[in-house]
Each structure stands twice: as C-alpha cells, then as structure tokens.
MARTI-285648 format. One record per residue: residue number from 1; residue in one letter; x, y, z of N, C-alpha, C in turn. Coordinates in Angstrom, 1 decimal. Example, Ala and Ser with C-alpha at 12.3 -4.5 7.8 and 13.67 -1.06 7.14 Angstrom:
BEGIN
<pos=1	code=A	n.east=13.2	n.north=-5.7	n.up=7.8	ca.east=12.3	ca.north=-4.5	ca.up=7.8	c.east=13.2	c.north=-3.3	c.up=7.8>
<pos=2	code=S	n.east=12.8	n.north=-2.2	n.up=7.1	ca.east=13.7	ca.north=-1.1	ca.up=7.1	c.east=12.9	c.north=0.0	c.up=7.9>
# end
This chain:
BEGIN
<pos=1	code=X	n.east=-54.6	n.north=-61.4	n.up=-82.6	ca.east=-54.6	ca.north=-62.6	ca.up=-82.0	c.east=-55.6	c.north=-63.4	c.up=-83.0>
<pos=2	code=X	n.east=-55.2	n.north=-64.6	n.up=-83.4	ca.east=-55.9	ca.north=-65.2	ca.up=-84.6	c.east=-56.9	c.north=-66.1	c.up=-83.5>
<pos=3	code=X	n.east=-58.1	n.north=-66.3	n.up=-84.1	ca.east=-58.9	ca.north=-67.4	ca.up=-83.7	c.east=-59.3	c.north=-68.4	c.up=-84.5>
<pos=4	code=X	n.east=-59.1	n.north=-69.7	n.up=-84.1	ca.east=-59.2	ca.north=-70.7	ca.up=-85.0	c.east=-60.8	c.north=-70.9	c.up=-85.4>
<pos=5	code=X	n.east=-61.7	n.north=-70.3	n.up=-84.8	ca.east=-63.2	ca.north=-70.3	ca.up=-85.3	c.east=-63.4	c.north=-69.4	c.up=-86.4>
<pos=6	code=X	n.east=-62.5	n.north=-68.5	n.up=-86.7	ca.east=-62.7	ca.north=-67.6	ca.up=-87.7	c.east=-61.9	c.north=-68.3	c.up=-89.0>
<pos=7	code=X	n.east=-62.6	n.north=-68.4	n.up=-90.2	ca.east=-62.1	ca.north=-68.9	ca.up=-91.3	c.east=-61.3	c.north=-67.8	c.up=-92.0>
<pos=8	code=X	n.east=-60.0	n.north=-68.0	n.up=-92.4	ca.east=-59.3	ca.north=-67.2	ca.up=-93.2	c.east=-59.5	c.north=-67.5	c.up=-94.6>
<pos=9	code=X	n.east=-60.1	n.north=-66.6	n.up=-95.5	ca.east=-60.6	ca.north=-67.1	ca.up=-96.9	c.east=-59.6	c.north=-66.5	c.up=-97.8>
<pos=10	code=X	n.east=-59.5	n.north=-67.1	n.up=-99.0	ca.east=-58.8	ca.north=-66.5	ca.up=-100.1	c.east=-59.6	c.north=-66.6	c.up=-101.3>
<pos=11	code=X	n.east=-59.1	n.north=-65.9	n.up=-102.4	ca.east=-60.0	ca.north=-65.8	ca.up=-103.7	c.east=-60.3	c.north=-67.3	c.up=-104.1>
<pos=12	code=X	n.east=-59.4	n.north=-68.2	n.up=-104.1	ca.east=-59.6	ca.north=-69.4	ca.up=-104.7	c.east=-60.6	c.north=-70.3	c.up=-103.9>
<pos=13	code=X	n.east=-60.7	n.north=-70.1	n.up=-102.7	ca.east=-61.7	ca.north=-71.0	ca.up=-101.9	c.east=-63.1	c.north=-70.3	c.up=-101.5>
<pos=14	code=X	n.east=-63.1	n.north=-69.1	n.up=-101.9	ca.east=-64.3	ca.north=-68.1	ca.up=-101.6	c.east=-65.6	c.north=-68.8	c.up=-101.9>
<pos=15	code=X	n.east=-65.7	n.north=-69.2	n.up=-103.2	ca.east=-67.0	ca.north=-69.7	ca.up=-103.7	c.east=-67.4	c.north=-71.0	c.up=-103.2>
<pos=16	code=X	n.east=-66.6	n.north=-71.9	n.up=-103.0	ca.east=-66.9	ca.north=-73.1	ca.up=-102.3	c.east=-67.3	c.north=-72.9	c.up=-101.0>
<pos=17	code=X	n.east=-66.8	n.north=-72.0	n.up=-100.1	ca.east=-67.2	ca.north=-71.7	ca.up=-98.8	c.east=-68.6	c.north=-71.0	c.up=-98.7>
<pos=18	code=X	n.east=-68.8	n.north=-69.9	n.up=-99.5	ca.east=-70.1	ca.north=-69.2	ca.up=-99.4	c.east=-71.3	c.north=-70.0	c.up=-100.2>
<pos=19	code=X	n.east=-71.1	n.north=-71.1	n.up=-101.0	ca.east=-72.1	ca.north=-71.6	ca.up=-101.6	c.east=-72.8	c.north=-72.7	c.up=-100.6>
<pos=20	code=X	n.east=-72.2	n.north=-72.8	n.up=-99.4	ca.east=-72.8	ca.north=-73.8	ca.up=-98.4	c.east=-74.2	c.north=-73.3	c.up=-98.0>
<pos=21	code=X	n.east=-74.9	n.north=-74.4	n.up=-97.6	ca.east=-76.3	ca.north=-74.1	ca.up=-97.0	c.east=-76.2	c.north=-73.4	c.up=-95.9>
<pos=22	code=X	n.east=-75.2	n.north=-73.5	n.up=-95.1	ca.east=-75.0	ca.north=-72.8	ca.up=-93.7	c.east=-74.7	c.north=-71.4	c.up=-94.1>
<pos=23	code=X	n.east=-75.3	n.north=-70.4	n.up=-93.5	ca.east=-75.0	ca.north=-69.1	ca.up=-93.7	c.east=-73.5	c.north=-68.7	c.up=-93.4>
<pos=24	code=X	n.east=-72.9	n.north=-67.8	n.up=-94.2	ca.east=-71.5	ca.north=-67.4	ca.up=-94.1	c.east=-71.3	c.north=-65.9	c.up=-94.0>
<pos=25	code=X	n.east=-70.8	n.north=-65.4	n.up=-93.0	ca.east=-70.5	ca.north=-63.9	ca.up=-92.7	c.east=-69.0	c.north=-63.6	c.up=-93.0>
<pos=26	code=X	n.east=-68.8	n.north=-62.8	n.up=-94.1	ca.east=-67.5	ca.north=-62.6	ca.up=-94.5	c.east=-67.1	c.north=-61.1	c.up=-94.1>
<pos=27	code=X	n.east=-66.1	n.north=-61.0	n.up=-93.4	ca.east=-65.4	ca.north=-59.6	ca.up=-93.0	c.east=-64.3	c.north=-59.4	c.up=-94.0>
<pos=28	code=X	n.east=-64.5	n.north=-58.5	n.up=-95.0	ca.east=-63.5	ca.north=-58.0	ca.up=-95.8	c.east=-62.7	c.north=-57.0	c.up=-95.1>
<pos=29	code=X	n.east=-61.4	n.north=-57.2	n.up=-95.0	ca.east=-60.5	ca.north=-56.2	ca.up=-94.2	c.east=-59.2	c.north=-56.1	c.up=-94.6>
<pos=30	code=X	n.east=-58.3	n.north=-55.4	n.up=-94.0	ca.east=-57.0	ca.north=-55.1	ca.up=-94.4	c.east=-56.2	c.north=-54.8	c.up=-93.0>
<pos=31	code=X	n.east=-54.9	n.north=-55.2	n.up=-92.8	ca.east=-54.1	ca.north=-55.1	ca.up=-91.6	c.east=-54.0	c.north=-53.6	c.up=-91.4>
<pos=32	code=X	n.east=-54.0	n.north=-52.6	n.up=-92.2	ca.east=-53.6	ca.north=-51.3	ca.up=-92.0	c.east=-54.9	c.north=-50.5	c.up=-91.5>
<pos=33	code=X	n.east=-56.2	n.north=-51.2	n.up=-91.5	ca.east=-57.4	ca.north=-50.5	ca.up=-91.4	c.east=-57.6	c.north=-50.5	c.up=-89.9>
<pos=34	code=X	n.east=-57.8	n.north=-49.3	n.up=-89.4	ca.east=-58.1	ca.north=-49.0	ca.up=-87.9	c.east=-59.4	c.north=-49.6	c.up=-87.6>
<pos=35	code=X	n.east=-60.5	n.north=-49.2	n.up=-88.3	ca.east=-61.9	ca.north=-49.7	ca.up=-87.9	c.east=-62.0	c.north=-51.3	c.up=-88.2>
<pos=36	code=X	n.east=-61.3	n.north=-51.9	n.up=-89.0	ca.east=-61.2	ca.north=-53.3	ca.up=-89.1	c.east=-60.6	c.north=-54.0	c.up=-87.9>
<pos=37	code=X	n.east=-59.5	n.north=-53.3	n.up=-87.4	ca.east=-59.1	ca.north=-53.9	ca.up=-86.1	c.east=-60.0	c.north=-53.6	c.up=-85.0>
<pos=38	code=X	n.east=-60.7	n.north=-52.6	n.up=-84.9	ca.east=-61.6	ca.north=-52.4	ca.up=-83.9	c.east=-62.7	c.north=-53.5	c.up=-83.9>
<pos=39	code=X	n.east=-63.2	n.north=-53.9	n.up=-85.1	ca.east=-64.3	ca.north=-54.9	ca.up=-85.2	c.east=-63.9	c.north=-56.2	c.up=-84.9>
<pos=40	code=X	n.east=-62.5	n.north=-56.5	n.up=-85.1	ca.east=-62.0	ca.north=-57.8	ca.up=-85.1	c.east=-62.5	c.north=-58.7	c.up=-83.8>
<pos=41	code=X	n.east=-62.4	n.north=-58.1	n.up=-82.6	ca.east=-62.8	ca.north=-58.9	ca.up=-81.5	c.east=-64.3	c.north=-59.3	c.up=-81.4>
<pos=42	code=X	n.east=-65.0	n.north=-58.5	n.up=-82.0	ca.east=-66.6	ca.north=-58.6	ca.up=-82.1	c.east=-66.7	c.north=-60.0	c.up=-83.1>
<pos=43	code=X	n.east=-66.0	n.north=-59.9	n.up=-84.3	ca.east=-66.1	ca.north=-60.9	ca.up=-85.3	c.east=-65.6	c.north=-62.2	c.up=-84.4>
<pos=44	code=X	n.east=-64.6	n.north=-62.3	n.up=-83.7	ca.east=-64.0	ca.north=-63.5	ca.up=-82.9	c.east=-65.2	c.north=-64.0	c.up=-82.0>
<pos=45	code=X	n.east=-65.9	n.north=-63.0	n.up=-81.3	ca.east=-66.9	ca.north=-63.3	ca.up=-80.4	c.east=-68.1	c.north=-64.0	c.up=-81.0>
<pos=46	code=X	n.east=-68.3	n.north=-63.5	n.up=-82.1	ca.east=-69.5	ca.north=-64.1	ca.up=-83.0	c.east=-69.2	c.north=-65.5	c.up=-83.5>
<pos=47	code=X	n.east=-67.9	n.north=-65.7	n.up=-83.9	ca.east=-67.4	ca.north=-67.0	ca.up=-84.3	c.east=-67.7	c.north=-68.0	c.up=-83.2>
<pos=48	code=X	n.east=-67.4	n.north=-67.7	n.up=-82.0	ca.east=-67.6	ca.north=-68.6	ca.up=-81.1	c.east=-69.1	c.north=-68.9	c.up=-80.6>
<pos=49	code=X	n.east=-70.0	n.north=-67.8	n.up=-80.6	ca.east=-71.1	ca.north=-67.9	ca.up=-80.3	c.east=-72.1	c.north=-68.6	c.up=-81.4>
<pos=50	code=X	n.east=-71.6	n.north=-68.5	n.up=-82.6	ca.east=-72.5	ca.north=-69.2	ca.up=-83.8	c.east=-71.8	c.north=-70.3	c.up=-84.4>
<pos=51	code=X	n.east=-70.8	n.north=-70.9	n.up=-83.6	ca.east=-70.1	ca.north=-72.0	ca.up=-84.1	c.east=-71.2	c.north=-73.1	c.up=-84.5>
<pos=52	code=X	n.east=-70.9	n.north=-73.7	n.up=-85.6	ca.east=-71.8	ca.north=-74.9	ca.up=-86.1	c.east=-73.1	c.north=-74.4	c.up=-86.7>
<pos=53	code=X	n.east=-73.4	n.north=-73.0	n.up=-86.5	ca.east=-74.7	ca.north=-72.5	ca.up=-87.0	c.east=-74.3	c.north=-71.4	c.up=-88.2>
<pos=54	code=X	n.east=-73.3	n.north=-70.6	n.up=-88.2	ca.east=-72.9	ca.north=-69.8	ca.up=-89.1	c.east=-71.3	c.north=-69.8	c.up=-89.3>
<pos=55	code=X	n.east=-71.0	n.north=-69.9	n.up=-90.6	ca.east=-69.5	ca.north=-69.8	ca.up=-90.8	c.east=-69.1	c.north=-68.3	c.up=-90.6>
<pos=56	code=X	n.east=-68.2	n.north=-68.0	n.up=-89.9	ca.east=-67.6	ca.north=-66.7	ca.up=-89.9	c.east=-66.2	c.north=-66.6	c.up=-90.5>
<pos=57	code=X	n.east=-65.9	n.north=-65.7	n.up=-91.4	ca.east=-64.7	ca.north=-65.7	ca.up=-92.3	c.east=-64.3	c.north=-64.4	c.up=-92.4>
<pos=58	code=X	n.east=-62.9	n.north=-64.3	n.up=-92.6	ca.east=-62.3	ca.north=-63.0	ca.up=-92.9	c.east=-61.6	c.north=-63.1	c.up=-94.3>
<pos=59	code=X	n.east=-61.4	n.north=-62.0	n.up=-94.9	ca.east=-60.7	ca.north=-62.0	ca.up=-96.2	c.east=-60.0	c.north=-60.7	c.up=-96.3>
<pos=60	code=X	n.east=-58.5	n.north=-60.9	n.up=-96.3	ca.east=-57.7	ca.north=-59.8	ca.up=-96.5	c.east=-57.7	c.north=-59.2	c.up=-97.9>
<pos=61	code=X	n.east=-58.3	n.north=-58.0	n.up=-98.1	ca.east=-58.6	ca.north=-57.3	ca.up=-99.5	c.east=-57.3	c.north=-57.1	c.up=-100.2>
<pos=62	code=X	n.east=-56.2	n.north=-56.8	n.up=-99.4	ca.east=-54.7	ca.north=-56.6	ca.up=-100.2	c.east=-54.3	c.north=-57.9	c.up=-100.7>
<pos=63	code=X	n.east=-54.4	n.north=-59.0	n.up=-100.2	ca.east=-53.9	ca.north=-60.2	ca.up=-100.5	c.east=-54.8	c.north=-60.9	c.up=-101.6>
<pos=64	code=X	n.east=-56.1	n.north=-60.6	n.up=-101.7	ca.east=-57.2	ca.north=-61.2	ca.up=-102.4	c.east=-58.1	c.north=-60.2	c.up=-103.0>
<pos=65	code=X	n.east=-57.6	n.north=-59.5	n.up=-104.1	ca.east=-58.3	ca.north=-58.5	ca.up=-104.8	c.east=-59.5	c.north=-58.9	c.up=-105.6>
<pos=66	code=X	n.east=-59.5	n.north=-60.1	n.up=-106.0	ca.east=-60.5	ca.north=-60.5	ca.up=-107.0	c.east=-61.9	c.north=-60.5	c.up=-106.5>
<pos=67	code=X	n.east=-62.1	n.north=-61.1	n.up=-105.3	ca.east=-63.3	ca.north=-61.2	ca.up=-104.8	c.east=-63.9	c.north=-60.0	c.up=-104.2>
<pos=68	code=X	n.east=-63.2	n.north=-59.1	n.up=-103.5	ca.east=-63.9	ca.north=-57.7	ca.up=-103.2	c.east=-64.2	c.north=-57.0	c.up=-104.4>
<pos=69	code=X	n.east=-63.5	n.north=-57.0	n.up=-105.6	ca.east=-63.8	ca.north=-56.5	ca.up=-106.7	c.east=-65.1	c.north=-56.9	c.up=-107.3>
<pos=70	code=X	n.east=-65.2	n.north=-58.3	n.up=-107.2	ca.east=-66.6	ca.north=-58.8	ca.up=-107.7	c.east=-67.8	c.north=-58.4	c.up=-107.0>
<pos=71	code=X	n.east=-67.6	n.north=-58.0	n.up=-105.7	ca.east=-68.8	ca.north=-57.4	ca.up=-105.0	c.east=-68.8	c.north=-55.9	c.up=-104.9>
<pos=72	code=X	n.east=-67.8	n.north=-55.2	n.up=-105.6	ca.east=-67.9	ca.north=-53.8	ca.up=-105.6	c.east=-67.7	c.north=-53.1	c.up=-104.3>
<pos=73	code=X	n.east=-66.7	n.north=-53.8	n.up=-103.5	ca.east=-66.3	ca.north=-53.4	ca.up=-102.2	c.east=-65.4	c.north=-52.2	c.up=-102.4>
<pos=74	code=X	n.east=-65.7	n.north=-50.9	n.up=-101.9	ca.east=-64.9	ca.north=-49.8	ca.up=-101.9	c.east=-64.4	c.north=-49.3	c.up=-100.7>
<pos=75	code=X	n.east=-65.0	n.north=-49.7	n.up=-99.7	ca.east=-64.7	ca.north=-49.3	ca.up=-98.1	c.east=-64.6	c.north=-50.6	c.up=-97.3>
<pos=76	code=X	n.east=-63.7	n.north=-50.5	n.up=-96.4	ca.east=-63.7	ca.north=-51.5	ca.up=-95.4	c.east=-63.6	c.north=-50.9	c.up=-93.9>
<pos=77	code=X	n.east=-64.1	n.north=-51.8	n.up=-93.0	ca.east=-64.5	ca.north=-53.1	ca.up=-93.1	c.east=-65.8	c.north=-53.2	c.up=-93.9>
<pos=78	code=X	n.east=-66.2	n.north=-54.1	n.up=-94.7	ca.east=-67.4	ca.north=-54.4	ca.up=-95.1	c.east=-67.7	c.north=-55.9	c.up=-94.8>
<pos=79	code=X	n.east=-68.8	n.north=-56.1	n.up=-94.3	ca.east=-69.4	ca.north=-57.6	ca.up=-93.9	c.east=-70.5	c.north=-58.0	c.up=-94.8>
<pos=80	code=X	n.east=-70.3	n.north=-58.9	n.up=-95.4	ca.east=-71.5	ca.north=-59.5	ca.up=-96.3	c.east=-71.9	c.north=-60.8	c.up=-95.8>
<pos=81	code=X	n.east=-73.3	n.north=-61.0	n.up=-95.5	ca.east=-73.7	ca.north=-62.3	ca.up=-95.4	c.east=-74.4	c.north=-62.9	c.up=-96.5>
<pos=82	code=X	n.east=-73.9	n.north=-64.3	n.up=-96.6	ca.east=-74.2	ca.north=-65.1	ca.up=-97.9	c.east=-75.1	c.north=-66.4	c.up=-97.3>
<pos=83	code=X	n.east=-75.9	n.north=-66.8	n.up=-98.0	ca.east=-76.6	ca.north=-68.0	ca.up=-97.8	c.east=-76.9	c.north=-68.6	c.up=-99.2>
<pos=84	code=X	n.east=-76.4	n.north=-69.9	n.up=-99.3	ca.east=-76.5	ca.north=-70.7	ca.up=-100.6	c.east=-75.8	c.north=-69.9	c.up=-101.7>
<pos=85	code=X	n.east=-74.8	n.north=-69.2	n.up=-101.4	ca.east=-74.0	ca.north=-68.4	ca.up=-102.4	c.east=-74.6	c.north=-67.1	c.up=-102.9>
<pos=86	code=X	n.east=-75.7	n.north=-66.8	n.up=-102.2	ca.east=-76.3	ca.north=-65.5	ca.up=-102.5	c.east=-76.0	c.north=-64.3	c.up=-101.5>
<pos=87	code=X	n.east=-75.9	n.north=-63.1	n.up=-101.7	ca.east=-76.0	ca.north=-62.0	ca.up=-100.9	c.east=-77.2	c.north=-61.9	c.up=-100.1>
<pos=88	code=X	n.east=-77.2	n.north=-62.0	n.up=-98.8	ca.east=-78.5	ca.north=-61.8	ca.up=-98.0	c.east=-78.4	c.north=-60.3	c.up=-97.7>
<pos=89	code=X	n.east=-77.3	n.north=-59.8	n.up=-97.2	ca.east=-77.3	ca.north=-58.3	ca.up=-96.8	c.east=-75.9	c.north=-58.0	c.up=-96.6>
<pos=90	code=X	n.east=-75.6	n.north=-56.7	n.up=-96.4	ca.east=-74.2	ca.north=-56.3	ca.up=-96.0	c.east=-74.3	c.north=-55.0	c.up=-95.3>
<pos=91	code=X	n.east=-73.1	n.north=-54.8	n.up=-94.4	ca.east=-72.9	ca.north=-53.7	ca.up=-93.7	c.east=-71.6	c.north=-53.2	c.up=-93.9>
<pos=92	code=X	n.east=-71.4	n.north=-51.9	n.up=-94.0	ca.east=-69.9	ca.north=-51.4	ca.up=-94.3	c.east=-69.8	c.north=-50.4	c.up=-93.1>
<pos=93	code=X	n.east=-68.5	n.north=-50.6	n.up=-92.7	ca.east=-68.0	ca.north=-49.6	ca.up=-91.5	c.east=-68.1	c.north=-50.4	c.up=-90.1>
<pos=94	code=X	n.east=-67.3	n.north=-49.8	n.up=-89.1	ca.east=-67.3	ca.north=-50.5	ca.up=-87.9	c.east=-68.6	c.north=-50.3	c.up=-87.1>
<pos=95	code=X	n.east=-69.2	n.north=-51.4	n.up=-86.9	ca.east=-70.5	ca.north=-51.4	ca.up=-86.2	c.east=-70.5	c.north=-52.3	c.up=-85.0>
<pos=96	code=X	n.east=-71.4	n.north=-52.0	n.up=-84.1	ca.east=-71.6	ca.north=-52.8	ca.up=-82.9	c.east=-72.1	c.north=-54.3	c.up=-83.1>
<pos=97	code=X	n.east=-71.8	n.north=-55.0	n.up=-82.1	ca.east=-72.2	ca.north=-56.5	ca.up=-82.1	c.east=-73.8	c.north=-56.6	c.up=-82.3>
<pos=98	code=X	n.east=-74.6	n.north=-55.8	n.up=-81.8	ca.east=-76.0	ca.north=-56.0	ca.up=-81.9	c.east=-76.4	c.north=-55.9	c.up=-83.4>
<pos=99	code=X	n.east=-75.7	n.north=-55.0	n.up=-84.2	ca.east=-76.1	ca.north=-54.7	ca.up=-85.7	c.east=-75.6	c.north=-56.0	c.up=-86.4>
<pos=100	code=X	n.east=-74.5	n.north=-56.6	n.up=-85.9	ca.east=-74.0	ca.north=-57.8	ca.up=-86.6	c.east=-74.9	c.north=-59.1	c.up=-86.3>
<pos=101	code=X	n.east=-75.5	n.north=-59.2	n.up=-85.0	ca.east=-76.4	ca.north=-60.2	ca.up=-84.7	c.east=-77.6	c.north=-59.9	c.up=-85.7>
<pos=102	code=X	n.east=-78.1	n.north=-58.8	n.up=-85.7	ca.east=-79.2	ca.north=-58.6	ca.up=-86.6	c.east=-79.1	c.north=-58.9	c.up=-87.9>
<pos=103	code=X	n.east=-77.9	n.north=-58.6	n.up=-88.4	ca.east=-77.5	ca.north=-59.1	ca.up=-89.8	c.east=-77.6	c.north=-60.6	c.up=-90.0>
<pos=104	code=X	n.east=-76.9	n.north=-61.3	n.up=-89.0	ca.east=-76.8	ca.north=-62.7	ca.up=-89.1	c.east=-78.2	c.north=-63.4	c.up=-89.0>
<pos=105	code=X	n.east=-79.1	n.north=-62.7	n.up=-88.2	ca.east=-80.4	ca.north=-63.4	ca.up=-88.1	c.east=-81.3	c.north=-63.2	c.up=-89.3>
<pos=106	code=X	n.east=-80.9	n.north=-62.4	n.up=-90.3	ca.east=-81.5	ca.north=-62.3	ca.up=-91.7	c.east=-81.4	c.north=-63.5	c.up=-92.4>
<pos=107	code=X	n.east=-80.4	n.north=-64.3	n.up=-92.1	ca.east=-80.2	ca.north=-65.6	ca.up=-92.8	c.east=-80.9	c.north=-66.7	c.up=-92.3>
<pos=108	code=X	n.east=-81.6	n.north=-66.6	n.up=-91.3	ca.east=-82.4	ca.north=-67.7	ca.up=-90.6	c.east=-83.8	c.north=-67.9	c.up=-91.2>
# end
C-alpha cells in the first residue's frame, strides 16, 4: 500500500532531495526483498510522525542502480540518513522502529 508521505526517489532526483537542509532518510529496497516488505509499514509510520521535520524516501534498487552503487550498497534493506547531502549514518537489515528513531535523531 502506497503512502503519499513517503517520497519515491529515482537516480535523477536523488541529489536534489538529499542535499536539502532537512534530514532525509532513504530506504533502499526491492519488491522481491522479504525484509524490505517487513520494514515497509515502519517506514510509512515514521513518514507520518516526522512529516515536515524529516523527508522519508524509498528507492527501488532494481529500477535505479546508479545511486545504490555510488554508496556501495550490497544488501537491502539499507537505510541511509542524509543531512545537507552528507551521510550521517546508515543501517542495513530489517530493524525495529526504535532503531530507526535513534538513527533519525542523529541528524538533529
């Protein structure tokens, strides 16, 4: 189920979104990835809770191979937190909401 608060990113618009002063959490995922599907509802919850404070985005690695390659992503889901275009931190694997909230708080 799509959530209009979660931005769907592609390679072309990636840089313009993450170079924002507002922190951006990007979920690198693929439709065939079981753990990616498991973490999806958590990502949607966070998008609602942090609306206006943090941009929550998803990038399909199958459709957009350039950006994941640039960041050396070898496993999904990988979630990377950006601020002003710089990587703040990242988490790989299906993690709980509390771990994602802790990740987001690193950008404050």
